[in-house]
Backbone atoms as SQL, in Angstrom:
CREATE TABLE atoms (id INTEGER PRIMARY KEY, chain TEXT, resi INTEGER, resn TEXT, atom TEXT, x REAL, y REAL, z REAL);
INSERT INTO atoms VALUES
  (1, 'A', 1, 'UNK', 'N', 238.400, -67.992, 109.920),
  (2, 'A', 1, 'UNK', 'CA', 239.728, -67.991, 109.868),
  (3, 'A', 1, 'UNK', 'C', 240.500, -68.695, 108.872),
  (4, 'A', 2, 'UNK', 'N', 239.736, -69.584, 108.343),
  (5, 'A', 2, 'UNK', 'CA', 240.404, -70.323, 107.287),
  (6, 'A', 2, 'UNK', 'C', 240.705, -69.650, 106.047),
  (7, 'A', 3, 'UNK', 'N', 240.097, -68.515, 105.696),
  (8, 'A', 3, 'UNK', 'CA', 240.453, -67.796, 104.611),
  (9, 'A', 3, 'UNK', 'C', 241.774, -67.129, 104.807),
  (10, 'A', 4, 'UNK', 'N', 242.254, -67.240, 105.873),
  (11, 'A', 4, 'UNK', 'CA', 243.744, -66.570, 105.994),
  (12, 'A', 4, 'UNK', 'C', 244.813, -67.493, 105.685),
  (13, 'A', 5, 'UNK', 'N', 244.535, -68.747, 105.481),
  (14, 'A', 5, 'UNK', 'CA', 245.581, -69.743, 105.028),
  (15, 'A', 5, 'UNK', 'C', 245.152, -70.555, 103.882),
  (16, 'A', 6, 'UNK', 'N', 243.879, -70.503, 103.534),
  (17, 'A', 6, 'UNK', 'CA', 243.350, -71.120, 102.385),
  (18, 'A', 6, 'UNK', 'C', 242.512, -70.382, 101.522),
  (19, 'A', 7, 'UNK', 'N', 243.269, -69.787, 100.438),
  (20, 'A', 7, 'UNK', 'CA', 242.685, -68.776, 99.718),
  (21, 'A', 7, 'UNK', 'C', 242.901, -68.961, 98.290),
  (22, 'A', 8, 'UNK', 'N', 242.418, -68.522, 97.312),
  (23, 'A', 8, 'UNK', 'CA', 242.591, -68.840, 95.733),
  (24, 'A', 8, 'UNK', 'C', 244.039, -68.420, 95.575),
  (25, 'A', 9, 'UNK', 'N', 244.830, -69.302, 94.939),
  (26, 'A', 9, 'UNK', 'CA', 246.253, -69.035, 94.768),
  (27, 'A', 9, 'UNK', 'C', 247.244, -69.358, 95.791),
  (28, 'A', 10, 'UNK', 'N', 246.687, -69.871, 97.011),
  (29, 'A', 10, 'UNK', 'CA', 247.615, -70.263, 97.994),
  (30, 'A', 10, 'UNK', 'C', 248.292, -71.499, 97.677),
  (31, 'A', 11, 'UNK', 'N', 249.531, -71.746, 97.969),
  (32, 'A', 11, 'UNK', 'CA', 250.308, -72.779, 97.724),
  (33, 'A', 11, 'UNK', 'C', 251.229, -73.140, 99.023),
  (34, 'A', 12, 'UNK', 'N', 251.286, -74.369, 99.183),
  (35, 'A', 12, 'UNK', 'CA', 252.158, -74.802, 100.485),
  (36, 'A', 12, 'UNK', 'C', 253.203, -75.924, 99.973),
  (37, 'A', 13, 'UNK', 'N', 254.417, -75.628, 100.272),
  (38, 'A', 13, 'UNK', 'CA', 255.440, -76.688, 99.983),
  (39, 'A', 13, 'UNK', 'C', 256.040, -77.065, 101.105),
  (40, 'A', 14, 'UNK', 'N', 256.289, -78.308, 101.280),
  (41, 'A', 14, 'UNK', 'CA', 257.182, -78.774, 102.347),
  (42, 'A', 14, 'UNK', 'C', 258.551, -78.582, 102.095),
  (43, 'A', 15, 'UNK', 'N', 259.205, -77.999, 103.071),
  (44, 'A', 15, 'UNK', 'CA', 260.695, -77.772, 102.833),
  (45, 'A', 15, 'UNK', 'C', 261.448, -78.599, 103.788),
  (46, 'A', 16, 'UNK', 'N', 262.584, -79.195, 103.400),
  (47, 'A', 16, 'UNK', 'CA', 263.433, -79.952, 104.337),
  (48, 'A', 16, 'UNK', 'C', 264.866, -79.260, 104.076),
  (49, 'A', 17, 'UNK', 'N', 265.182, -78.417, 104.983),
  (50, 'A', 17, 'UNK', 'CA', 266.431, -77.663, 105.009),
  (51, 'A', 17, 'UNK', 'C', 266.204, -76.285, 104.516),
  (52, 'A', 18, 'UNK', 'N', 267.418, -75.644, 104.027),
  (53, 'A', 18, 'UNK', 'CA', 267.335, -74.359, 103.638),
  (54, 'A', 18, 'UNK', 'C', 266.751, -74.236, 102.243),
  (55, 'A', 19, 'UNK', 'N', 266.087, -73.133, 101.866),
  (56, 'A', 19, 'UNK', 'CA', 265.542, -72.922, 100.595),
  (57, 'A', 19, 'UNK', 'C', 265.486, -71.323, 100.179),
  (58, 'A', 20, 'UNK', 'N', 265.616, -71.214, 98.960),
  (59, 'A', 20, 'UNK', 'CA', 265.553, -69.755, 98.509),
  (60, 'A', 20, 'UNK', 'C', 264.082, -69.792, 97.673),
  (61, 'A', 21, 'UNK', 'N', 263.152, -69.310, 98.329),
  (62, 'A', 21, 'UNK', 'CA', 261.676, -69.524, 97.953),
  (63, 'A', 21, 'UNK', 'C', 261.365, -68.488, 96.766),
  (64, 'A', 22, 'UNK', 'N', 261.988, -67.423, 96.778),
  (65, 'A', 22, 'UNK', 'CA', 261.929, -66.399, 95.614),
  (66, 'A', 22, 'UNK', 'C', 263.326, -65.661, 95.707),
  (67, 'A', 23, 'UNK', 'N', 263.667, -65.060, 94.550),
  (68, 'A', 23, 'UNK', 'CA', 265.002, -64.377, 94.403),
  (69, 'A', 23, 'UNK', 'C', 265.154, -63.516, 95.642),
  (70, 'A', 24, 'UNK', 'N', 266.218, -63.653, 96.621),
  (71, 'A', 24, 'UNK', 'CA', 266.444, -63.009, 97.687),
  (72, 'A', 24, 'UNK', 'C', 265.659, -63.220, 98.991),
  (73, 'A', 25, 'UNK', 'N', 264.790, -64.181, 98.851),
  (74, 'A', 25, 'UNK', 'CA', 263.992, -64.603, 100.169),
  (75, 'A', 25, 'UNK', 'C', 264.382, -65.970, 100.411),
  (76, 'A', 26, 'UNK', 'N', 264.961, -66.117, 101.649),
  (77, 'A', 26, 'UNK', 'CA', 265.500, -67.483, 102.100),
  (78, 'A', 26, 'UNK', 'C', 264.779, -67.890, 103.313),
  (79, 'A', 27, 'UNK', 'N', 264.640, -69.216, 103.420),
  (80, 'A', 27, 'UNK', 'CA', 264.062, -69.846, 104.477),
  (81, 'A', 27, 'UNK', 'C', 265.188, -70.726, 105.110),
  (82, 'A', 28, 'UNK', 'N', 265.444, -70.452, 106.488),
  (83, 'A', 28, 'UNK', 'CA', 266.649, -71.020, 107.131),
  (84, 'A', 28, 'UNK', 'C', 266.163, -71.780, 108.187),
  (85, 'A', 29, 'UNK', 'N', 266.319, -73.123, 108.399),
  (86, 'A', 29, 'UNK', 'CA', 265.914, -73.812, 109.634),
  (87, 'A', 29, 'UNK', 'C', 266.683, -73.331, 110.858),
  (88, 'A', 30, 'UNK', 'N', 265.872, -72.969, 111.867),
  (89, 'A', 30, 'UNK', 'CA', 266.334, -72.381, 113.107),
  (90, 'A', 30, 'UNK', 'C', 265.699, -73.207, 114.246),
  (91, 'A', 31, 'UNK', 'N', 265.935, -74.518, 114.374),
  (92, 'A', 31, 'UNK', 'CA', 265.334, -75.386, 115.317),
  (93, 'A', 31, 'UNK', 'C', 265.768, -74.891, 116.766),
  (94, 'A', 32, 'UNK', 'N', 264.872, -75.014, 117.765),
  (95, 'A', 32, 'UNK', 'CA', 264.991, -74.608, 119.085),
  (96, 'A', 32, 'UNK', 'C', 263.695, -74.488, 119.698),
  (97, 'A', 33, 'UNK', 'N', 262.986, -73.535, 119.331),
  (98, 'A', 33, 'UNK', 'CA', 261.601, -73.229, 119.833),
  (99, 'A', 33, 'UNK', 'C', 260.867, -74.543, 119.653),
  (100, 'A', 34, 'UNK', 'N', 260.818, -74.907, 118.364),
  (101, 'A', 34, 'UNK', 'CA', 260.346, -76.220, 117.897),
  (102, 'A', 34, 'UNK', 'C', 261.244, -76.810, 116.899),
  (103, 'A', 35, 'UNK', 'N', 261.273, -78.080, 116.822),
  (104, 'A', 35, 'UNK', 'CA', 262.213, -78.802, 115.879),
  (105, 'A', 35, 'UNK', 'C', 262.093, -78.130, 114.385),
  (106, 'A', 36, 'UNK', 'N', 260.830, -77.856, 113.976),
  (107, 'A', 36, 'UNK', 'CA', 260.674, -77.502, 112.507),
  (108, 'A', 36, 'UNK', 'C', 260.740, -75.883, 112.397),
  (109, 'A', 37, 'UNK', 'N', 261.079, -75.184, 113.372),
  (110, 'A', 37, 'UNK', 'CA', 261.078, -73.710, 113.247),
  (111, 'A', 37, 'UNK', 'C', 261.901, -73.179, 112.137),
  (112, 'A', 38, 'UNK', 'N', 261.554, -72.190, 111.459),
  (113, 'A', 38, 'UNK', 'CA', 262.263, -71.616, 110.385),
  (114, 'A', 38, 'UNK', 'C', 262.222, -70.200, 110.532),
  (115, 'A', 39, 'UNK', 'N', 263.352, -69.481, 110.173),
  (116, 'A', 39, 'UNK', 'CA', 263.428, -67.985, 110.059),
  (117, 'A', 39, 'UNK', 'C', 263.504, -67.623, 108.527),
  (118, 'A', 40, 'UNK', 'N', 263.264, -66.378, 108.329),
  (119, 'A', 40, 'UNK', 'CA', 263.140, -65.877, 106.992),
  (120, 'A', 40, 'UNK', 'C', 264.333, -64.756, 106.893),
  (121, 'A', 41, 'UNK', 'N', 264.888, -64.741, 105.546),
  (122, 'A', 41, 'UNK', 'CA', 265.869, -63.585, 105.399),
  (123, 'A', 41, 'UNK', 'C', 265.519, -63.073, 104.113),
  (124, 'A', 42, 'UNK', 'N', 265.381, -61.741, 104.184),
  (125, 'A', 42, 'UNK', 'CA', 264.873, -60.952, 102.945),
  (126, 'A', 42, 'UNK', 'C', 266.093, -60.025, 102.697),
  (127, 'A', 43, 'UNK', 'N', 266.742, -60.321, 101.339),
  (128, 'A', 43, 'UNK', 'CA', 267.833, -59.443, 100.915),
  (129, 'A', 43, 'UNK', 'C', 267.205, -58.278, 100.444),
  (130, 'A', 44, 'UNK', 'N', 267.497, -57.049, 100.942),
  (131, 'A', 44, 'UNK', 'CA', 267.041, -55.841, 100.415),
  (132, 'A', 44, 'UNK', 'C', 268.041, -54.918, 99.819),
  (133, 'A', 45, 'UNK', 'N', 267.878, -53.841, 99.311),
  (134, 'A', 45, 'UNK', 'CA', 268.801, -52.986, 98.717),
  (135, 'A', 45, 'UNK', 'C', 269.799, -52.304, 99.810),
  (136, 'A', 46, 'UNK', 'N', 269.174, -52.051, 100.976),
  (137, 'A', 46, 'UNK', 'CA', 269.987, -51.449, 102.152),
  (138, 'A', 46, 'UNK', 'C', 270.634, -52.542, 103.039),
  (139, 'A', 47, 'UNK', 'N', 270.485, -53.916, 102.743),
  (140, 'A', 47, 'UNK', 'CA', 270.916, -54.880, 103.614),
  (141, 'A', 47, 'UNK', 'C', 269.724, -55.891, 103.969),
  (142, 'A', 48, 'UNK', 'N', 270.325, -56.982, 104.531),
  (143, 'A', 48, 'UNK', 'CA', 269.347, -58.064, 104.808),
  (144, 'A', 48, 'UNK', 'C', 268.567, -57.837, 105.925),
  (145, 'A', 49, 'UNK', 'N', 267.260, -58.509, 106.048),
  (146, 'A', 49, 'UNK', 'CA', 266.362, -58.291, 107.183),
  (147, 'A', 49, 'UNK', 'C', 266.146, -59.771, 107.557),
  (148, 'A', 50, 'UNK', 'N', 266.329, -60.117, 108.700),
  (149, 'A', 50, 'UNK', 'CA', 266.056, -61.351, 109.324),
  (150, 'A', 50, 'UNK', 'C', 264.759, -61.462, 110.068),
  (151, 'A', 51, 'UNK', 'N', 263.896, -62.151, 109.645),
  (152, 'A', 51, 'UNK', 'CA', 262.388, -62.330, 110.263),
  (153, 'A', 51, 'UNK', 'C', 262.679, -63.548, 111.247),
  (154, 'A', 52, 'UNK', 'N', 263.154, -63.355, 112.381),
  (155, 'A', 52, 'UNK', 'CA', 263.629, -64.446, 113.243),
  (156, 'A', 52, 'UNK', 'C', 262.644, -65.294, 113.925),
  (157, 'A', 53, 'UNK', 'N', 261.383, -64.699, 113.949),
  (158, 'A', 53, 'UNK', 'CA', 260.230, -65.422, 114.445),
  (159, 'A', 53, 'UNK', 'C', 260.536, -65.654, 115.953),
  (160, 'A', 54, 'UNK', 'N', 260.610, -67.014, 116.354),
  (161, 'A', 54, 'UNK', 'CA', 260.819, -67.400, 117.671),
  (162, 'A', 54, 'UNK', 'C', 262.266, -68.001, 117.795),
  (163, 'A', 55, 'UNK', 'N', 263.117, -67.709, 116.926),
  (164, 'A', 55, 'UNK', 'CA', 264.521, -68.391, 117.075),
  (165, 'A', 55, 'UNK', 'C', 265.132, -67.870, 118.244),
  (166, 'A', 56, 'UNK', 'N', 264.628, -66.630, 118.574),
  (167, 'A', 56, 'UNK', 'CA', 265.229, -65.958, 119.892),
  (168, 'A', 56, 'UNK', 'C', 263.934, -65.272, 120.429),
  (169, 'A', 57, 'UNK', 'N', 263.801, -65.201, 121.765),
  (170, 'A', 57, 'UNK', 'CA', 262.658, -64.656, 122.395),
  (171, 'A', 57, 'UNK', 'C', 262.780, -63.100, 122.497),
  (172, 'A', 58, 'UNK', 'N', 264.076, -62.579, 122.440),
  (173, 'A', 58, 'UNK', 'CA', 264.317, -61.277, 122.458),
  (174, 'A', 58, 'UNK', 'C', 265.449, -60.726, 121.700),
  (175, 'A', 59, 'UNK', 'N', 265.605, -59.472, 121.446),
  (176, 'A', 59, 'UNK', 'CA', 266.612, -58.833, 120.802),
  (177, 'A', 59, 'UNK', 'C', 267.910, -58.967, 121.577),
  (178, 'A', 60, 'UNK', 'N', 267.720, -59.108, 122.900),
  (179, 'A', 60, 'UNK', 'CA', 268.969, -59.195, 123.785),
  (180, 'A', 60, 'UNK', 'C', 269.515, -60.546, 123.519),
  (181, 'A', 61, 'UNK', 'N', 268.657, -61.733, 123.481),
  (182, 'A', 61, 'UNK', 'CA', 269.290, -63.059, 123.350),
  (183, 'A', 61, 'UNK', 'C', 269.728, -63.228, 122.012),
  (184, 'A', 62, 'UNK', 'N', 269.293, -62.446, 120.959),
  (185, 'A', 62, 'UNK', 'CA', 269.787, -62.510, 119.540),
  (186, 'A', 62, 'UNK', 'C', 271.301, -61.910, 119.801),
  (187, 'A', 63, 'UNK', 'N', 271.504, -60.743, 120.382),
  (188, 'A', 63, 'UNK', 'CA', 272.729, -59.953, 120.514),
  (189, 'A', 63, 'UNK', 'C', 273.680, -60.961, 121.277),
  (190, 'A', 64, 'UNK', 'N', 273.329, -61.680, 122.378),
  (191, 'A', 64, 'UNK', 'CA', 274.267, -62.606, 123.068),
  (192, 'A', 64, 'UNK', 'C', 274.669, -63.795, 122.098),
  (193, 'A', 65, 'UNK', 'N', 273.832, -64.235, 121.319),
  (194, 'A', 65, 'UNK', 'CA', 274.234, -65.373, 120.502),
  (195, 'A', 65, 'UNK', 'C', 275.202, -64.821, 119.308),
  (196, 'A', 66, 'UNK', 'N', 274.767, -63.609, 118.751),
  (197, 'A', 66, 'UNK', 'CA', 275.699, -63.040, 117.700),
  (198, 'A', 66, 'UNK', 'C', 277.073, -62.752, 118.240),
  (199, 'A', 67, 'UNK', 'N', 277.161, -62.211, 119.481),
  (200, 'A', 67, 'UNK', 'CA', 278.442, -61.979, 120.108),
  (201, 'A', 67, 'UNK', 'C', 279.203, -63.315, 120.363),
  (202, 'A', 68, 'UNK', 'N', 278.480, -64.288, 120.755),
  (203, 'A', 68, 'UNK', 'CA', 279.064, -65.556, 120.970),
  (204, 'A', 68, 'UNK', 'C', 279.719, -66.176, 119.786),
  (205, 'A', 69, 'UNK', 'N', 278.867, -66.063, 118.634),
  (206, 'A', 69, 'UNK', 'CA', 279.375, -66.603, 117.287),
  (207, 'A', 69, 'UNK', 'C', 280.494, -65.921, 116.762),
  (208, 'A', 70, 'UNK', 'N', 280.746, -64.724, 117.191),
  (209, 'A', 70, 'UNK', 'CA', 282.023, -63.912, 116.805),
  (210, 'A', 70, 'UNK', 'C', 282.992, -63.788, 117.761),
  (211, 'A', 71, 'UNK', 'N', 282.938, -64.278, 118.775),
  (212, 'A', 71, 'UNK', 'CA', 283.907, -64.068, 119.758),
  (213, 'A', 71, 'UNK', 'C', 285.283, -64.647, 119.532),
  (214, 'A', 72, 'UNK', 'N', 285.462, -65.694, 118.951),
  (215, 'A', 72, 'UNK', 'CA', 286.738, -66.108, 118.548),
  (216, 'A', 72, 'UNK', 'C', 287.481, -65.300, 117.547),
  (217, 'A', 73, 'UNK', 'N', 286.584, -64.864, 116.557),
  (218, 'A', 73, 'UNK', 'CA', 287.113, -63.890, 115.569),
  (219, 'A', 73, 'UNK', 'C', 287.550, -62.494, 116.210),
  (220, 'A', 74, 'UNK', 'N', 286.750, -62.225, 117.162),
  (221, 'A', 74, 'UNK', 'CA', 287.135, -60.852, 117.861),
  (222, 'A', 74, 'UNK', 'C', 288.266, -61.056, 118.928),
  (223, 'A', 75, 'UNK', 'N', 288.804, -62.241, 118.956),
  (224, 'A', 75, 'UNK', 'CA', 290.074, -62.377, 119.747),
  (225, 'A', 75, 'UNK', 'C', 289.956, -63.040, 121.178),
  (226, 'A', 76, 'UNK', 'N', 288.667, -63.338, 121.434),
  (227, 'A', 76, 'UNK', 'CA', 288.382, -63.995, 122.808),
  (228, 'A', 76, 'UNK', 'C', 288.758, -65.473, 122.928),
  (229, 'A', 77, 'UNK', 'N', 289.197, -65.786, 124.076),
  (230, 'A', 77, 'UNK', 'CA', 289.556, -67.153, 124.315),
  (231, 'A', 77, 'UNK', 'C', 288.554, -67.982, 125.060),
  (232, 'A', 78, 'UNK', 'N', 288.733, -69.385, 124.887),
  (233, 'A', 78, 'UNK', 'CA', 287.888, -70.098, 125.651),
  (234, 'A', 78, 'UNK', 'C', 288.064, -70.019, 127.094),
  (235, 'A', 79, 'UNK', 'N', 286.925, -70.414, 127.904),
  (236, 'A', 79, 'UNK', 'CA', 285.775, -70.850, 127.512),
  (237, 'A', 79, 'UNK', 'C', 284.776, -69.813, 127.006),
  (238, 'A', 80, 'UNK', 'N', 283.903, -70.207, 126.007),
  (239, 'A', 80, 'UNK', 'CA', 283.016, -69.084, 125.604),
  (240, 'A', 80, 'UNK', 'C', 281.663, -69.834, 125.381),
  (241, 'A', 81, 'UNK', 'N', 280.792, -68.919, 125.365),
  (242, 'A', 81, 'UNK', 'CA', 279.122, -69.319, 125.325),
  (243, 'A', 81, 'UNK', 'C', 279.118, -69.998, 123.830),
  (244, 'A', 82, 'UNK', 'N', 278.311, -71.008, 123.761),
  (245, 'A', 82, 'UNK', 'CA', 278.158, -71.595, 122.512),
  (246, 'A', 82, 'UNK', 'C', 276.690, -71.268, 121.944),
  (247, 'A', 83, 'UNK', 'N', 276.759, -70.484, 120.708),
  (248, 'A', 83, 'UNK', 'CA', 275.645, -70.218, 120.072),
  (249, 'A', 83, 'UNK', 'C', 274.911, -71.304, 119.329),
  (250, 'A', 84, 'UNK', 'N', 273.610, -71.253, 118.905),
  (251, 'A', 84, 'UNK', 'CA', 273.058, -72.237, 118.144),
  (252, 'A', 84, 'UNK', 'C', 273.832, -72.539, 116.839),
  (253, 'A', 85, 'UNK', 'N', 273.905, -73.795, 116.383),
  (254, 'A', 85, 'UNK', 'CA', 274.619, -74.088, 115.327),
  (255, 'A', 85, 'UNK', 'C', 274.317, -73.297, 113.998),
  (256, 'A', 86, 'UNK', 'N', 273.064, -72.850, 113.780),
  (257, 'A', 86, 'UNK', 'CA', 272.596, -72.106, 112.592),
  (258, 'A', 86, 'UNK', 'C', 272.730, -70.732, 112.699),
  (259, 'A', 87, 'UNK', 'N', 273.224, -70.140, 113.882),
  (260, 'A', 87, 'UNK', 'CA', 273.501, -68.639, 114.056),
  (261, 'A', 87, 'UNK', 'C', 274.438, -68.143, 112.997),
  (262, 'A', 88, 'UNK', 'N', 275.589, -68.786, 112.748),
  (263, 'A', 88, 'UNK', 'CA', 276.560, -68.514, 111.782),
  (264, 'A', 88, 'UNK', 'C', 275.920, -68.192, 110.427),
  (265, 'A', 89, 'UNK', 'N', 274.987, -69.110, 110.150),
  (266, 'A', 89, 'UNK', 'CA', 274.475, -69.031, 108.799),
  (267, 'A', 89, 'UNK', 'C', 273.545, -67.793, 108.682),
  (268, 'A', 90, 'UNK', 'N', 272.743, -67.415, 109.656),
  (269, 'A', 90, 'UNK', 'CA', 272.037, -66.129, 109.653),
  (270, 'A', 90, 'UNK', 'C', 272.945, -64.986, 109.536),
  (271, 'A', 91, 'UNK', 'N', 273.898, -64.941, 110.228),
  (272, 'A', 91, 'UNK', 'CA', 274.916, -63.802, 110.313),
  (273, 'A', 91, 'UNK', 'C', 275.746, -63.801, 109.056),
  (274, 'A', 92, 'UNK', 'N', 275.715, -64.833, 108.252),
  (275, 'A', 92, 'UNK', 'CA', 276.553, -64.673, 106.881),
  (276, 'A', 92, 'UNK', 'C', 275.735, -63.936, 106.026),
  (277, 'A', 93, 'UNK', 'N', 274.498, -63.632, 106.261),
  (278, 'A', 93, 'UNK', 'CA', 273.695, -62.558, 105.347),
  (279, 'A', 93, 'UNK', 'C', 273.927, -61.190, 105.750),
  (280, 'A', 94, 'UNK', 'N', 274.750, -60.895, 106.887),
  (281, 'A', 94, 'UNK', 'CA', 275.117, -59.522, 107.263),
  (282, 'A', 94, 'UNK', 'C', 273.848, -58.733, 107.560),
  (283, 'A', 95, 'UNK', 'N', 273.066, -59.201, 108.613),
  (284, 'A', 95, 'UNK', 'CA', 271.703, -58.515, 108.698),
  (285, 'A', 95, 'UNK', 'C', 271.849, -57.099, 109.260),
  (286, 'A', 96, 'UNK', 'N', 270.998, -56.300, 108.659),
  (287, 'A', 96, 'UNK', 'CA', 271.057, -54.844, 108.934),
  (288, 'A', 96, 'UNK', 'C', 269.773, -54.628, 110.015),
  (289, 'A', 97, 'UNK', 'N', 268.977, -55.476, 109.996),
  (290, 'A', 97, 'UNK', 'CA', 267.806, -55.547, 110.893),
  (291, 'A', 97, 'UNK', 'C', 267.237, -56.943, 111.235),
  (292, 'A', 98, 'UNK', 'N', 267.003, -57.175, 112.530),
  (293, 'A', 98, 'UNK', 'CA', 266.321, -58.524, 112.785),
  (294, 'A', 98, 'UNK', 'C', 265.149, -58.194, 113.603),
  (295, 'A', 99, 'UNK', 'N', 263.989, -58.791, 113.303),
  (296, 'A', 99, 'UNK', 'CA', 262.888, -58.588, 113.971),
  (297, 'A', 99, 'UNK', 'C', 262.248, -59.969, 114.638),
  (298, 'A', 100, 'UNK', 'N', 261.582, -59.917, 115.542),
  (299, 'A', 100, 'UNK', 'CA', 261.106, -61.134, 116.496),
  (300, 'A', 100, 'UNK', 'C', 259.627, -61.253, 116.542),
  (301, 'A', 101, 'UNK', 'N', 259.186, -62.468, 116.994),
  (302, 'A', 101, 'UNK', 'CA', 257.733, -62.546, 117.038),
  (303, 'A', 101, 'UNK', 'C', 257.231, -61.917, 118.315),
  (304, 'A', 102, 'UNK', 'N', 257.969, -61.900, 119.317),
  (305, 'A', 102, 'UNK', 'CA', 257.438, -61.574, 120.696),
  (306, 'A', 102, 'UNK', 'C', 258.266, -60.575, 121.408),
  (307, 'A', 103, 'UNK', 'N', 258.908, -59.787, 120.541),
  (308, 'A', 103, 'UNK', 'CA', 259.804, -58.602, 121.087),
  (309, 'A', 103, 'UNK', 'C', 259.537, -57.527, 120.117),
  (310, 'A', 104, 'UNK', 'N', 258.972, -56.471, 120.604),
  (311, 'A', 104, 'UNK', 'CA', 258.816, -55.185, 119.799),
  (312, 'A', 104, 'UNK', 'C', 260.169, -54.536, 119.333),
  (313, 'A', 105, 'UNK', 'N', 261.193, -55.012, 120.077),
  (314, 'A', 105, 'UNK', 'CA', 262.579, -54.358, 119.707),
  (315, 'A', 105, 'UNK', 'C', 263.019, -54.710, 118.369),
  (316, 'A', 106, 'UNK', 'N', 263.855, -54.022, 117.666),
  (317, 'A', 106, 'UNK', 'CA', 264.211, -54.392, 116.380),
  (318, 'A', 106, 'UNK', 'C', 265.927, -54.320, 116.681),
  (319, 'A', 107, 'UNK', 'N', 266.598, -55.486, 116.467),
  (320, 'A', 107, 'UNK', 'CA', 268.134, -55.500, 116.434),
  (321, 'A', 107, 'UNK', 'C', 268.643, -54.862, 115.284),
  (322, 'A', 108, 'UNK', 'N', 269.573, -53.931, 115.604),
  (323, 'A', 108, 'UNK', 'CA', 270.393, -53.300, 114.403),
  (324, 'A', 108, 'UNK', 'C', 271.908, -53.435, 114.859),
  (325, 'A', 109, 'UNK', 'N', 272.765, -53.713, 113.981),
  (326, 'A', 109, 'UNK', 'CA', 274.060, -53.725, 114.301),
  (327, 'A', 109, 'UNK', 'C', 274.575, -52.295, 114.597),
  (328, 'A', 110, 'UNK', 'N', 275.610, -52.242, 115.553),
  (329, 'A', 110, 'UNK', 'CA', 276.027, -51.004, 115.894),
  (330, 'A', 110, 'UNK', 'C', 276.732, -50.200, 114.633);
């Protein structure tokens, strides 16, 4: 299995924080599952795709946090659920699709 991670031309860089590793490809820290968890955002012509990994176990959990992050803007008052601090950063990319590591469902906005 070593050939899957150590092959000619492979390169590993230690990232501390957010990074744009290629034009339109972003690595965003999304700690929670583990402290060093990262999600990817790929900016495509038809909108951004978030490769959420394990930032959320399910599309439903993503939906709950997305709604919580926008609840004040939508006119809801306290008390409100508190989304992870990094959720607003992912939503700033205006994702058109979000995929998860352990949920076959793909989240798409209404």
